PyMOL commands that place a pseudoatom at each C-alpha (Angstrom):
pseudoatom trace, name=CA, resn=MET, resi=1, chain=A, elem=C, hetatm=0, pos=[19.357, -2.809, 101.466]
pseudoatom trace, name=CA, resn=HIS, resi=2, chain=A, elem=C, hetatm=0, pos=[17.405, -1.802, 98.367]
pseudoatom trace, name=CA, resn=PRO, resi=3, chain=A, elem=C, hetatm=0, pos=[17.202, 1.958, 97.935]
pseudoatom trace, name=CA, resn=HIS, resi=4, chain=A, elem=C, hetatm=0, pos=[13.391, 1.921, 97.503]
pseudoatom trace, name=CA, resn=LEU, resi=5, chain=A, elem=C, hetatm=0, pos=[12.967, 0.180, 100.834]
pseudoatom trace, name=CA, resn=LEU, resi=6, chain=A, elem=C, hetatm=0, pos=[15.065, 2.828, 102.449]
pseudoatom trace, name=CA, resn=ALA, resi=7, chain=A, elem=C, hetatm=0, pos=[12.826, 5.501, 100.962]
pseudoatom trace, name=CA, resn=GLY, resi=8, chain=A, elem=C, hetatm=0, pos=[9.679, 3.757, 102.193]
pseudoatom trace, name=CA, resn=ARG, resi=9, chain=A, elem=C, hetatm=0, pos=[8.341, 3.071, 98.647]
pseudoatom trace, name=CA, resn=PRO, resi=10, chain=A, elem=C, hetatm=0, pos=[7.681, -0.316, 97.002]
pseudoatom trace, name=CA, resn=PRO, resi=11, chain=A, elem=C, hetatm=0, pos=[9.856, -1.249, 94.039]
pseudoatom trace, name=CA, resn=PRO, resi=12, chain=A, elem=C, hetatm=0, pos=[8.341, -0.713, 90.504]
pseudoatom trace, name=CA, resn=LEU, resi=13, chain=A, elem=C, hetatm=0, pos=[6.639, -3.628, 88.856]
pseudoatom trace, name=CA, resn=PRO, resi=14, chain=A, elem=C, hetatm=0, pos=[8.731, -5.345, 86.179]
pseudoatom trace, name=CA, resn=HIS, resi=15, chain=A, elem=C, hetatm=0, pos=[7.805, -4.428, 82.495]
pseudoatom trace, name=CA, resn=ARG, resi=16, chain=A, elem=C, hetatm=0, pos=[5.875, -7.155, 80.768]
pseudoatom trace, name=CA, resn=ARG, resi=17, chain=A, elem=C, hetatm=0, pos=[5.290, -7.250, 76.995]
pseudoatom trace, name=CA, resn=ARG, resi=18, chain=A, elem=C, hetatm=0, pos=[1.728, -7.750, 75.826]
pseudoatom trace, name=CA, resn=PRO, resi=19, chain=A, elem=C, hetatm=0, pos=[1.013, -11.000, 73.979]
pseudoatom trace, name=CA, resn=TRP, resi=20, chain=A, elem=C, hetatm=0, pos=[1.256, -10.636, 70.192]
pseudoatom trace, name=CA, resn=GLN, resi=21, chain=A, elem=C, hetatm=0, pos=[-2.344, -11.735, 69.782]
pseudoatom trace, name=CA, resn=VAL, resi=22, chain=A, elem=C, hetatm=0, pos=[-3.478, -8.757, 71.835]
pseudoatom trace, name=CA, resn=THR, resi=23, chain=A, elem=C, hetatm=0, pos=[-1.265, -6.421, 69.811]
pseudoatom trace, name=CA, resn=LEU, resi=24, chain=A, elem=C, hetatm=0, pos=[-2.635, -7.782, 66.512]
pseudoatom trace, name=CA, resn=ARG, resi=25, chain=A, elem=C, hetatm=0, pos=[-6.260, -7.424, 67.620]
pseudoatom trace, name=CA, resn=SER, resi=26, chain=A, elem=C, hetatm=0, pos=[-5.568, -3.873, 68.745]
pseudoatom trace, name=CA, resn=ALA, resi=27, chain=A, elem=C, hetatm=0, pos=[-3.985, -2.966, 65.395]
pseudoatom trace, name=CA, resn=LEU, resi=28, chain=A, elem=C, hetatm=0, pos=[-6.855, -4.510, 63.451]
pseudoatom trace, name=CA, resn=TRP, resi=29, chain=A, elem=C, hetatm=0, pos=[-9.378, -2.627, 65.538]
pseudoatom trace, name=CA, resn=ARG, resi=30, chain=A, elem=C, hetatm=0, pos=[-7.635, 0.680, 64.911]
pseudoatom trace, name=CA, resn=SER, resi=31, chain=A, elem=C, hetatm=0, pos=[-7.502, 0.035, 61.156]
pseudoatom trace, name=CA, resn=ARG, resi=32, chain=A, elem=C, hetatm=0, pos=[-10.952, -1.527, 60.858]
pseudoatom trace, name=CA, resn=PHE, resi=33, chain=A, elem=C, hetatm=0, pos=[-12.271, 1.221, 58.566]
pseudoatom trace, name=CA, resn=LEU, resi=34, chain=A, elem=C, hetatm=0, pos=[-9.341, 0.888, 56.135]
pseudoatom trace, name=CA, resn=VAL, resi=35, chain=A, elem=C, hetatm=0, pos=[-9.733, -2.890, 56.047]
pseudoatom trace, name=CA, resn=ALA, resi=36, chain=A, elem=C, hetatm=0, pos=[-13.465, -2.577, 55.399]
pseudoatom trace, name=CA, resn=ALA, resi=37, chain=A, elem=C, hetatm=0, pos=[-12.887, -0.084, 52.580]
pseudoatom trace, name=CA, resn=ALA, resi=38, chain=A, elem=C, hetatm=0, pos=[-10.321, -2.370, 50.956]
pseudoatom trace, name=CA, resn=LEU, resi=39, chain=A, elem=C, hetatm=0, pos=[-12.663, -5.357, 51.148]
pseudoatom trace, name=CA, resn=LEU, resi=40, chain=A, elem=C, hetatm=0, pos=[-15.488, -3.313, 49.624]
pseudoatom trace, name=CA, resn=GLY, resi=41, chain=A, elem=C, hetatm=0, pos=[-13.185, -2.266, 46.760]
pseudoatom trace, name=CA, resn=VAL, resi=42, chain=A, elem=C, hetatm=0, pos=[-12.223, -5.862, 46.021]
pseudoatom trace, name=CA, resn=ALA, resi=43, chain=A, elem=C, hetatm=0, pos=[-15.873, -6.926, 46.099]
pseudoatom trace, name=CA, resn=ALA, resi=44, chain=A, elem=C, hetatm=0, pos=[-16.849, -4.106, 43.708]
pseudoatom trace, name=CA, resn=ALA, resi=45, chain=A, elem=C, hetatm=0, pos=[-14.043, -5.016, 41.279]
pseudoatom trace, name=CA, resn=CYS, resi=46, chain=A, elem=C, hetatm=0, pos=[-15.100, -8.657, 41.295]
pseudoatom trace, name=CA, resn=THR, resi=47, chain=A, elem=C, hetatm=0, pos=[-18.731, -7.646, 40.660]
pseudoatom trace, name=CA, resn=VAL, resi=48, chain=A, elem=C, hetatm=0, pos=[-17.784, -5.415, 37.690]
pseudoatom trace, name=CA, resn=GLN, resi=49, chain=A, elem=C, hetatm=0, pos=[-15.574, -8.141, 36.217]
pseudoatom trace, name=CA, resn=SER, resi=50, chain=A, elem=C, hetatm=0, pos=[-18.356, -10.720, 36.492]
pseudoatom trace, name=CA, resn=LEU, resi=51, chain=A, elem=C, hetatm=0, pos=[-20.879, -8.377, 34.820]
pseudoatom trace, name=CA, resn=ARG, resi=52, chain=A, elem=C, hetatm=0, pos=[-18.526, -7.365, 31.945]
pseudoatom trace, name=CA, resn=PRO, resi=53, chain=A, elem=C, hetatm=0, pos=[-19.653, -8.931, 28.666]
pseudoatom trace, name=CA, resn=PRO, resi=54, chain=A, elem=C, hetatm=0, pos=[-17.131, -11.225, 26.955]
pseudoatom trace, name=CA, resn=ASP, resi=55, chain=A, elem=C, hetatm=0, pos=[-14.992, -9.825, 24.150]
pseudoatom trace, name=CA, resn=PRO, resi=56, chain=A, elem=C, hetatm=0, pos=[-16.628, -10.261, 20.729]
pseudoatom trace, name=CA, resn=PRO, resi=57, chain=A, elem=C, hetatm=0, pos=[-15.186, -12.995, 18.502]
pseudoatom trace, name=CA, resn=THR, resi=58, chain=A, elem=C, hetatm=0, pos=[-12.579, -11.762, 16.024]
pseudoatom trace, name=CA, resn=SER, resi=59, chain=A, elem=C, hetatm=0, pos=[-11.218, -12.818, 12.659]
pseudoatom trace, name=CA, resn=ALA, resi=60, chain=A, elem=C, hetatm=0, pos=[-7.732, -12.528, 11.191]
pseudoatom trace, name=CA, resn=VAL, resi=61, chain=A, elem=C, hetatm=0, pos=[-7.548, -10.001, 8.341]
pseudoatom trace, name=CA, resn=VAL, resi=62, chain=A, elem=C, hetatm=0, pos=[-4.492, -9.180, 6.228]
pseudoatom trace, name=CA, resn=VAL, resi=63, chain=A, elem=C, hetatm=0, pos=[-3.977, -5.393, 6.081]
pseudoatom trace, name=CA, resn=ALA, resi=64, chain=A, elem=C, hetatm=0, pos=[-1.397, -3.061, 4.576]
pseudoatom trace, name=CA, resn=ALA, resi=65, chain=A, elem=C, hetatm=0, pos=[1.557, -2.550, 6.905]
pseudoatom trace, name=CA, resn=ARG, resi=66, chain=A, elem=C, hetatm=0, pos=[2.625, 0.662, 5.139]
pseudoatom trace, name=CA, resn=GLU, resi=67, chain=A, elem=C, hetatm=0, pos=[1.566, 3.037, 2.379]
pseudoatom trace, name=CA, resn=ILE, resi=68, chain=A, elem=C, hetatm=0, pos=[1.527, 0.947, -0.804]
pseudoatom trace, name=CA, resn=PRO, resi=69, chain=A, elem=C, hetatm=0, pos=[1.476, 2.707, -4.189]
pseudoatom trace, name=CA, resn=ALA, resi=70, chain=A, elem=C, hetatm=0, pos=[-0.603, 1.206, -6.975]
pseudoatom trace, name=CA, resn=GLY, resi=71, chain=A, elem=C, hetatm=0, pos=[1.339, -1.301, -9.058]
pseudoatom trace, name=CA, resn=THR, resi=72, chain=A, elem=C, hetatm=0, pos=[3.567, -2.409, -6.162]
pseudoatom trace, name=CA, resn=THR, resi=73, chain=A, elem=C, hetatm=0, pos=[4.257, -6.147, -5.989]
pseudoatom trace, name=CA, resn=LEU, resi=74, chain=A, elem=C, hetatm=0, pos=[3.483, -7.105, -2.404]
pseudoatom trace, name=CA, resn=THR, resi=75, chain=A, elem=C, hetatm=0, pos=[6.105, -8.676, -0.154]
pseudoatom trace, name=CA, resn=SER, resi=76, chain=A, elem=C, hetatm=0, pos=[5.817, -10.034, 3.372]
pseudoatom trace, name=CA, resn=ALA, resi=77, chain=A, elem=C, hetatm=0, pos=[7.039, -6.654, 4.675]
pseudoatom trace, name=CA, resn=ASP, resi=78, chain=A, elem=C, hetatm=0, pos=[4.103, -4.869, 3.029]
pseudoatom trace, name=CA, resn=VAL, resi=79, chain=A, elem=C, hetatm=0, pos=[1.350, -6.698, 4.905]
pseudoatom trace, name=CA, resn=ARG, resi=80, chain=A, elem=C, hetatm=0, pos=[0.506, -7.824, 8.421]
pseudoatom trace, name=CA, resn=VAL, resi=81, chain=A, elem=C, hetatm=0, pos=[-2.332, -9.638, 10.166]
pseudoatom trace, name=CA, resn=SER, resi=82, chain=A, elem=C, hetatm=0, pos=[-4.810, -7.656, 12.240]
pseudoatom trace, name=CA, resn=ARG, resi=83, chain=A, elem=C, hetatm=0, pos=[-7.767, -8.843, 14.316]
pseudoatom trace, name=CA, resn=PHE, resi=84, chain=A, elem=C, hetatm=0, pos=[-11.205, -7.502, 13.346]
pseudoatom trace, name=CA, resn=PRO, resi=85, chain=A, elem=C, hetatm=0, pos=[-14.497, -8.154, 15.166]
pseudoatom trace, name=CA, resn=ARG, resi=86, chain=A, elem=C, hetatm=0, pos=[-16.400, -10.602, 13.017]
pseudoatom trace, name=CA, resn=SER, resi=87, chain=A, elem=C, hetatm=0, pos=[-19.320, -8.179, 12.788]
pseudoatom trace, name=CA, resn=VAL, resi=88, chain=A, elem=C, hetatm=0, pos=[-17.186, -5.612, 10.932]
pseudoatom trace, name=CA, resn=ALA, resi=89, chain=A, elem=C, hetatm=0, pos=[-14.692, -7.844, 9.119]
pseudoatom trace, name=CA, resn=PRO, resi=90, chain=A, elem=C, hetatm=0, pos=[-15.038, -7.170, 5.361]
pseudoatom trace, name=CA, resn=ASP, resi=91, chain=A, elem=C, hetatm=0, pos=[-16.459, -9.850, 3.116]
pseudoatom trace, name=CA, resn=GLY, resi=92, chain=A, elem=C, hetatm=0, pos=[-13.788, -11.755, 1.231]
pseudoatom trace, name=CA, resn=ALA, resi=93, chain=A, elem=C, hetatm=0, pos=[-11.078, -10.766, 3.710]
pseudoatom trace, name=CA, resn=VAL, resi=94, chain=A, elem=C, hetatm=0, pos=[-7.792, -12.676, 3.395]
pseudoatom trace, name=CA, resn=ALA, resi=95, chain=A, elem=C, hetatm=0, pos=[-6.458, -14.305, 6.574]
pseudoatom trace, name=CA, resn=ASP, resi=96, chain=A, elem=C, hetatm=0, pos=[-3.087, -15.634, 5.360]
pseudoatom trace, name=CA, resn=PRO, resi=97, chain=A, elem=C, hetatm=0, pos=[-0.447, -13.147, 4.098]
pseudoatom trace, name=CA, resn=ALA, resi=98, chain=A, elem=C, hetatm=0, pos=[0.924, -15.835, 1.770]
pseudoatom trace, name=CA, resn=ASP, resi=99, chain=A, elem=C, hetatm=0, pos=[-2.289, -15.559, -0.259]
pseudoatom trace, name=CA, resn=VAL, resi=100, chain=A, elem=C, hetatm=0, pos=[-1.493, -11.954, -1.307]
pseudoatom trace, name=CA, resn=VAL, resi=101, chain=A, elem=C, hetatm=0, pos=[2.322, -11.891, -1.386]
pseudoatom trace, name=CA, resn=GLY, resi=102, chain=A, elem=C, hetatm=0, pos=[3.445, -11.713, -5.000]
pseudoatom trace, name=CA, resn=SER, resi=103, chain=A, elem=C, hetatm=0, pos=[0.274, -9.972, -6.197]
pseudoatom trace, name=CA, resn=ALA, resi=104, chain=A, elem=C, hetatm=0, pos=[0.287, -6.346, -7.333]
pseudoatom trace, name=CA, resn=ALA, resi=105, chain=A, elem=C, hetatm=0, pos=[-1.806, -3.578, -5.799]
pseudoatom trace, name=CA, resn=ALA, resi=106, chain=A, elem=C, hetatm=0, pos=[-4.276, -2.299, -8.366]
pseudoatom trace, name=CA, resn=VAL, resi=107, chain=A, elem=C, hetatm=0, pos=[-4.966, 0.841, -6.305]
pseudoatom trace, name=CA, resn=PRO, resi=108, chain=A, elem=C, hetatm=0, pos=[-3.016, 2.762, -3.632]
pseudoatom trace, name=CA, resn=LEU, resi=109, chain=A, elem=C, hetatm=0, pos=[-3.422, 1.168, -0.190]
pseudoatom trace, name=CA, resn=ALA, resi=110, chain=A, elem=C, hetatm=0, pos=[-3.241, 3.156, 3.041]
pseudoatom trace, name=CA, resn=VAL, resi=111, chain=A, elem=C, hetatm=0, pos=[-1.822, 1.757, 6.285]
pseudoatom trace, name=CA, resn=GLY, resi=112, chain=A, elem=C, hetatm=0, pos=[-4.304, -0.592, 7.956]
pseudoatom trace, name=CA, resn=VAL, resi=113, chain=A, elem=C, hetatm=0, pos=[-6.554, -1.017, 4.912]
pseudoatom trace, name=CA, resn=PRO, resi=114, chain=A, elem=C, hetatm=0, pos=[-7.656, -4.653, 4.422]
pseudoatom trace, name=CA, resn=VAL, resi=115, chain=A, elem=C, hetatm=0, pos=[-5.926, -6.177, 1.400]
pseudoatom trace, name=CA, resn=LEU, resi=116, chain=A, elem=C, hetatm=0, pos=[-8.951, -7.562, -0.425]
pseudoatom trace, name=CA, resn=PRO, resi=117, chain=A, elem=C, hetatm=0, pos=[-8.734, -9.608, -3.628]
pseudoatom trace, name=CA, resn=GLY, resi=118, chain=A, elem=C, hetatm=0, pos=[-10.610, -6.895, -5.543]
pseudoatom trace, name=CA, resn=LEU, resi=119, chain=A, elem=C, hetatm=0, pos=[-7.822, -4.412, -4.787]
pseudoatom trace, name=CA, resn=LEU, resi=120, chain=A, elem=C, hetatm=0, pos=[-5.138, -6.622, -6.314]
pseudoatom trace, name=CA, resn=ALA, resi=121, chain=A, elem=C, hetatm=0, pos=[-4.111, -7.328, -9.887]
pseudoatom trace, name=CA, resn=ASP, resi=122, chain=A, elem=C, hetatm=0, pos=[-3.027, -10.886, -10.500]
pseudoatom trace, name=CA, resn=ASP, resi=123, chain=A, elem=C, hetatm=0, pos=[-2.888, -13.162, -13.506]
pseudoatom trace, name=CA, resn=GLU, resi=124, chain=A, elem=C, hetatm=0, pos=[-6.623, -12.667, -13.901]
pseudoatom trace, name=CA, resn=VAL, resi=125, chain=A, elem=C, hetatm=0, pos=[-6.612, -8.882, -14.012]
pseudoatom trace, name=CA, resn=ARG, resi=126, chain=A, elem=C, hetatm=0, pos=[-9.624, -7.355, -12.340]
pseudoatom trace, name=CA, resn=GLY, resi=127, chain=A, elem=C, hetatm=0, pos=[-10.691, -4.029, -10.945]
pseudoatom trace, name=CA, resn=PRO, resi=128, chain=A, elem=C, hetatm=0, pos=[-12.448, -3.039, -7.741]
pseudoatom trace, name=CA, resn=PRO, resi=129, chain=A, elem=C, hetatm=0, pos=[-15.819, -4.645, -6.977]
pseudoatom trace, name=CA, resn=GLY, resi=130, chain=A, elem=C, hetatm=0, pos=[-18.585, -3.416, -9.254]
pseudoatom trace, name=CA, resn=THR, resi=131, chain=A, elem=C, hetatm=0, pos=[-16.285, -2.699, -12.216]
pseudoatom trace, name=CA, resn=VAL, resi=132, chain=A, elem=C, hetatm=0, pos=[-15.179, -4.463, -15.366]
pseudoatom trace, name=CA, resn=VAL, resi=133, chain=A, elem=C, hetatm=0, pos=[-11.805, -4.250, -17.090]
pseudoatom trace, name=CA, resn=ALA, resi=134, chain=A, elem=C, hetatm=0, pos=[-11.583, -2.650, -20.537]
pseudoatom trace, name=CA, resn=THR, resi=135, chain=A, elem=C, hetatm=0, pos=[-8.549, -2.376, -22.802]
pseudoatom trace, name=CA, resn=VAL, resi=136, chain=A, elem=C, hetatm=0, pos=[-8.016, 1.031, -24.369]
pseudoatom trace, name=CA, resn=ARG, resi=137, chain=A, elem=C, hetatm=0, pos=[-5.544, 2.255, -26.980]
pseudoatom trace, name=CA, resn=PHE, resi=138, chain=A, elem=C, hetatm=0, pos=[-5.199, 6.002, -26.822]
pseudoatom trace, name=CA, resn=ALA, resi=139, chain=A, elem=C, hetatm=0, pos=[-4.552, 8.085, -29.920]
pseudoatom trace, name=CA, resn=ASP, resi=140, chain=A, elem=C, hetatm=0, pos=[-1.272, 9.394, -28.526]
pseudoatom trace, name=CA, resn=PRO, resi=141, chain=A, elem=C, hetatm=0, pos=[0.958, 6.567, -27.204]
pseudoatom trace, name=CA, resn=ALA, resi=142, chain=A, elem=C, hetatm=0, pos=[3.079, 9.132, -25.352]
pseudoatom trace, name=CA, resn=VAL, resi=143, chain=A, elem=C, hetatm=0, pos=[0.092, 10.153, -23.255]
pseudoatom trace, name=CA, resn=ALA, resi=144, chain=A, elem=C, hetatm=0, pos=[-0.686, 6.504, -22.539]
pseudoatom trace, name=CA, resn=GLY, resi=145, chain=A, elem=C, hetatm=0, pos=[2.875, 6.009, -21.310]
pseudoatom trace, name=CA, resn=LEU, resi=146, chain=A, elem=C, hetatm=0, pos=[2.394, 8.709, -18.674]
pseudoatom trace, name=CA, resn=LEU, resi=147, chain=A, elem=C, hetatm=0, pos=[-0.541, 6.946, -17.042]
pseudoatom trace, name=CA, resn=SER, resi=148, chain=A, elem=C, hetatm=0, pos=[0.580, 4.971, -14.015]
pseudoatom trace, name=CA, resn=PRO, resi=149, chain=A, elem=C, hetatm=0, pos=[-1.512, 2.371, -12.178]
pseudoatom trace, name=CA, resn=GLY, resi=150, chain=A, elem=C, hetatm=0, pos=[-3.883, 3.889, -9.637]
pseudoatom trace, name=CA, resn=VAL, resi=151, chain=A, elem=C, hetatm=0, pos=[-4.525, 7.081, -11.626]
pseudoatom trace, name=CA, resn=ARG, resi=152, chain=A, elem=C, hetatm=0, pos=[-8.128, 8.064, -12.312]
pseudoatom trace, name=CA, resn=VAL, resi=153, chain=A, elem=C, hetatm=0, pos=[-8.987, 9.381, -15.773]
pseudoatom trace, name=CA, resn=ASP, resi=154, chain=A, elem=C, hetatm=0, pos=[-11.927, 10.552, -17.833]
pseudoatom trace, name=CA, resn=VAL, resi=155, chain=A, elem=C, hetatm=0, pos=[-11.838, 9.025, -21.314]
pseudoatom trace, name=CA, resn=LEU, resi=156, chain=A, elem=C, hetatm=0, pos=[-12.806, 11.402, -24.146]
pseudoatom trace, name=CA, resn=ALA, resi=157, chain=A, elem=C, hetatm=0, pos=[-13.747, 10.356, -27.680]
pseudoatom trace, name=CA, resn=ALA, resi=158, chain=A, elem=C, hetatm=0, pos=[-13.353, 12.717, -30.665]
pseudoatom trace, name=CA, resn=THR, resi=159, chain=A, elem=C, hetatm=0, pos=[-13.912, 12.093, -34.379]
pseudoatom trace, name=CA, resn=ALA, resi=160, chain=A, elem=C, hetatm=0, pos=[-11.210, 12.600, -36.953]
pseudoatom trace, name=CA, resn=GLU, resi=161, chain=A, elem=C, hetatm=0, pos=[-13.246, 15.437, -38.475]
pseudoatom trace, name=CA, resn=GLY, resi=162, chain=A, elem=C, hetatm=0, pos=[-12.875, 17.443, -35.273]
pseudoatom trace, name=CA, resn=GLY, resi=163, chain=A, elem=C, hetatm=0, pos=[-15.512, 18.907, -33.002]
pseudoatom trace, name=CA, resn=PRO, resi=164, chain=A, elem=C, hetatm=0, pos=[-15.988, 18.584, -29.264]
pseudoatom trace, name=CA, resn=GLY, resi=165, chain=A, elem=C, hetatm=0, pos=[-15.195, 15.225, -27.757]
pseudoatom trace, name=CA, resn=GLY, resi=166, chain=A, elem=C, hetatm=0, pos=[-17.673, 13.280, -25.696]
pseudoatom trace, name=CA, resn=VAL, resi=167, chain=A, elem=C, hetatm=0, pos=[-16.981, 11.626, -22.364]
pseudoatom trace, name=CA, resn=VAL, resi=168, chain=A, elem=C, hetatm=0, pos=[-17.340, 7.850, -22.638]
pseudoatom trace, name=CA, resn=ALA, resi=169, chain=A, elem=C, hetatm=0, pos=[-15.965, 6.907, -19.190]
pseudoatom trace, name=CA, resn=THR, resi=170, chain=A, elem=C, hetatm=0, pos=[-15.580, 8.909, -15.987]
pseudoatom trace, name=CA, resn=ARG, resi=171, chain=A, elem=C, hetatm=0, pos=[-13.018, 8.339, -13.235]
pseudoatom trace, name=CA, resn=ALA, resi=172, chain=A, elem=C, hetatm=0, pos=[-11.806, 5.114, -14.820]
pseudoatom trace, name=CA, resn=LEU, resi=173, chain=A, elem=C, hetatm=0, pos=[-9.051, 3.458, -12.805]
pseudoatom trace, name=CA, resn=VAL, resi=174, chain=A, elem=C, hetatm=0, pos=[-5.764, 2.663, -14.539]
pseudoatom trace, name=CA, resn=LEU, resi=175, chain=A, elem=C, hetatm=0, pos=[-4.742, -0.906, -13.694]
pseudoatom trace, name=CA, resn=PRO, resi=176, chain=A, elem=C, hetatm=0, pos=[-1.312, -2.550, -13.833]
pseudoatom trace, name=CA, resn=VAL, resi=177, chain=A, elem=C, hetatm=0, pos=[-0.668, -4.390, -17.079]
pseudoatom trace, name=CA, resn=ALA, resi=178, chain=A, elem=C, hetatm=0, pos=[1.939, -7.011, -17.852]
pseudoatom trace, name=CA, resn=ARG, resi=179, chain=A, elem=C, hetatm=0, pos=[4.309, -5.839, -20.578]
pseudoatom trace, name=CA, resn=GLN, resi=180, chain=A, elem=C, hetatm=0, pos=[7.552, -6.979, -22.175]
pseudoatom trace, name=CA, resn=ASP, resi=181, chain=A, elem=C, hetatm=0, pos=[10.509, -4.673, -21.493]
pseudoatom trace, name=CA, resn=GLY, resi=182, chain=A, elem=C, hetatm=0, pos=[12.229, -5.407, -24.788]
pseudoatom trace, name=CA, resn=PRO, resi=183, chain=A, elem=C, hetatm=0, pos=[13.324, -8.596, -26.500]
pseudoatom trace, name=CA, resn=GLY, resi=184, chain=A, elem=C, hetatm=0, pos=[13.803, -11.351, -23.985]
pseudoatom trace, name=CA, resn=GLY, resi=185, chain=A, elem=C, hetatm=0, pos=[12.947, -9.001, -21.096]
pseudoatom trace, name=CA, resn=ALA, resi=186, chain=A, elem=C, hetatm=0, pos=[11.047, -9.998, -18.025]
pseudoatom trace, name=CA, resn=LEU, resi=187, chain=A, elem=C, hetatm=0, pos=[7.424, -9.251, -17.548]
pseudoatom trace, name=CA, resn=GLY, resi=188, chain=A, elem=C, hetatm=0, pos=[6.710, -6.281, -15.356]
pseudoatom trace, name=CA, resn=LEU, resi=189, chain=A, elem=C, hetatm=0, pos=[3.811, -4.196, -14.165]
pseudoatom trace, name=CA, resn=GLY, resi=190, chain=A, elem=C, hetatm=0, pos=[3.245, -0.741, -15.513]
pseudoatom trace, name=CA, resn=GLY, resi=191, chain=A, elem=C, hetatm=0, pos=[1.300, 1.477, -17.876]
pseudoatom trace, name=CA, resn=ALA, resi=192, chain=A, elem=C, hetatm=0, pos=[1.363, 1.348, -21.646]
pseudoatom trace, name=CA, resn=GLY, resi=193, chain=A, elem=C, hetatm=0, pos=[4.774, 2.413, -22.902]
pseudoatom trace, name=CA, resn=ASP, resi=194, chain=A, elem=C, hetatm=0, pos=[4.020, 2.163, -26.653]
pseudoatom trace, name=CA, resn=ALA, resi=195, chain=A, elem=C, hetatm=0, pos=[1.147, 1.793, -29.085]
pseudoatom trace, name=CA, resn=SER, resi=196, chain=A, elem=C, hetatm=0, pos=[1.370, -2.005, -29.027]
pseudoatom trace, name=CA, resn=VAL, resi=197, chain=A, elem=C, hetatm=0, pos=[0.411, -2.249, -25.351]
pseudoatom trace, name=CA, resn=PRO, resi=198, chain=A, elem=C, hetatm=0, pos=[-3.122, -1.200, -24.358]
pseudoatom trace, name=CA, resn=VAL, resi=199, chain=A, elem=C, hetatm=0, pos=[-4.021, 0.498, -21.121]
pseudoatom trace, name=CA, resn=LEU, resi=200, chain=A, elem=C, hetatm=0, pos=[-6.248, -1.497, -18.791]
pseudoatom trace, name=CA, resn=LEU, resi=201, chain=A, elem=C, hetatm=0, pos=[-9.051, 0.539, -17.245]
pseudoatom trace, name=CA, resn=ALA, resi=202, chain=A, elem=C, hetatm=0, pos=[-11.567, -0.438, -14.575]
pseudoatom trace, name=CA, resn=VAL, resi=203, chain=A, elem=C, hetatm=0, pos=[-14.897, 1.068, -15.651]
pseudoatom trace, name=CA, resn=SER, resi=204, chain=A, elem=C, hetatm=0, pos=[-18.534, 0.567, -14.762]
pseudoatom trace, name=CA, resn=PRO, resi=205, chain=A, elem=C, hetatm=0, pos=[-20.413, -2.166, -16.672]
pseudoatom trace, name=CA, resn=THR, resi=206, chain=A, elem=C, hetatm=0, pos=[-22.595, 0.481, -18.323]
pseudoatom trace, name=CA, resn=GLU, resi=207, chain=A, elem=C, hetatm=0, pos=[-19.569, 2.390, -19.657]
pseudoatom trace, name=CA, resn=ALA, resi=208, chain=A, elem=C, hetatm=0, pos=[-17.825, -0.614, -21.209]
pseudoatom trace, name=CA, resn=PRO, resi=209, chain=A, elem=C, hetatm=0, pos=[-20.044, -0.859, -24.367]
pseudoatom trace, name=CA, resn=ALA, resi=210, chain=A, elem=C, hetatm=0, pos=[-19.754, 2.864, -25.102]
pseudoatom trace, name=CA, resn=LEU, resi=211, chain=A, elem=C, hetatm=0, pos=[-16.005, 2.712, -24.581]
pseudoatom trace, name=CA, resn=ALA, resi=212, chain=A, elem=C, hetatm=0, pos=[-15.680, -0.242, -26.961]
pseudoatom trace, name=CA, resn=GLY, resi=213, chain=A, elem=C, hetatm=0, pos=[-17.761, 1.488, -29.607]
pseudoatom trace, name=CA, resn=ALA, resi=214, chain=A, elem=C, hetatm=0, pos=[-15.780, 4.716, -29.334]
pseudoatom trace, name=CA, resn=ALA, resi=215, chain=A, elem=C, hetatm=0, pos=[-12.503, 2.812, -29.620]
pseudoatom trace, name=CA, resn=ALA, resi=216, chain=A, elem=C, hetatm=0, pos=[-13.550, 1.530, -33.048]
pseudoatom trace, name=CA, resn=SER, resi=217, chain=A, elem=C, hetatm=0, pos=[-14.730, 4.838, -34.508]
pseudoatom trace, name=CA, resn=ALA, resi=218, chain=A, elem=C, hetatm=0, pos=[-13.110, 7.693, -32.591]
pseudoatom trace, name=CA, resn=LEU, resi=219, chain=A, elem=C, hetatm=0, pos=[-9.815, 8.976, -31.260]
pseudoatom trace, name=CA, resn=LEU, resi=220, chain=A, elem=C, hetatm=0, pos=[-9.525, 8.403, -27.523]
pseudoatom trace, name=CA, resn=SER, resi=221, chain=A, elem=C, hetatm=0, pos=[-7.696, 10.645, -25.080]
pseudoatom trace, name=CA, resn=ALA, resi=222, chain=A, elem=C, hetatm=0, pos=[-7.458, 10.747, -21.298]
pseudoatom trace, name=CA, resn=VAL, resi=223, chain=A, elem=C, hetatm=0, pos=[-7.874, 13.525, -18.766]
pseudoatom trace, name=CA, resn=VAL, resi=224, chain=A, elem=C, hetatm=0, pos=[-6.421, 12.850, -15.316]
pseudoatom trace, name=CA, resn=VAL, resi=225, chain=A, elem=C, hetatm=0, pos=[-8.962, 13.604, -12.569]
pseudoatom trace, name=CA, resn=PRO, resi=226, chain=A, elem=C, hetatm=0, pos=[-8.856, 13.416, -8.743]
for i in range(1, 226): cmd.bond("trace and resi %d" % i, "trace and resi %d" % (i + 1))
show_as sticks, trace
zoom trace
């Protein structure tokens, strides 16, 4: 005979597992606040994303990939393509690196600076925008040989009779100039190494006539300035 019957007590009811649907509803009810918070977060994120304005259109601009000294002949390692918003992309910006590779930098270029045509010296030598290129032969060829491309100089004119010299150009930019490195040598870029090679200077249009006149009647010298 069953022991519970002997003791006068009914046997315990057998253990029955609750249906999984009931368990799921119970769990969802207990976590209803967390579920609601998560749904509100997703709805807020979707609202913010839908209200966010689209990214502005951009343009490809070739920029300097490293510090480039003036007179450097550009290679593919010297430049890279960056994306600029069209509203701030500089006028005349170059989009294809192949268009600037092989040209020489007329001025020093910092990292990330757009490589614009006006900053390069090519077969048609030119200075920065707003300047003209003047050829100058200094009285002392040795001084001219010390001027490297990218240097800024004040040009002074003095008469052979002596007296104080007058300034005929201020902060003129020394540009690269093609020169022959001896008989049969290759053309290179550099400053004037002898009296037969002039120095190319980028000056303002108003300074060019005075500089030309002084070159014909005075002795020219240069003072390096910041």
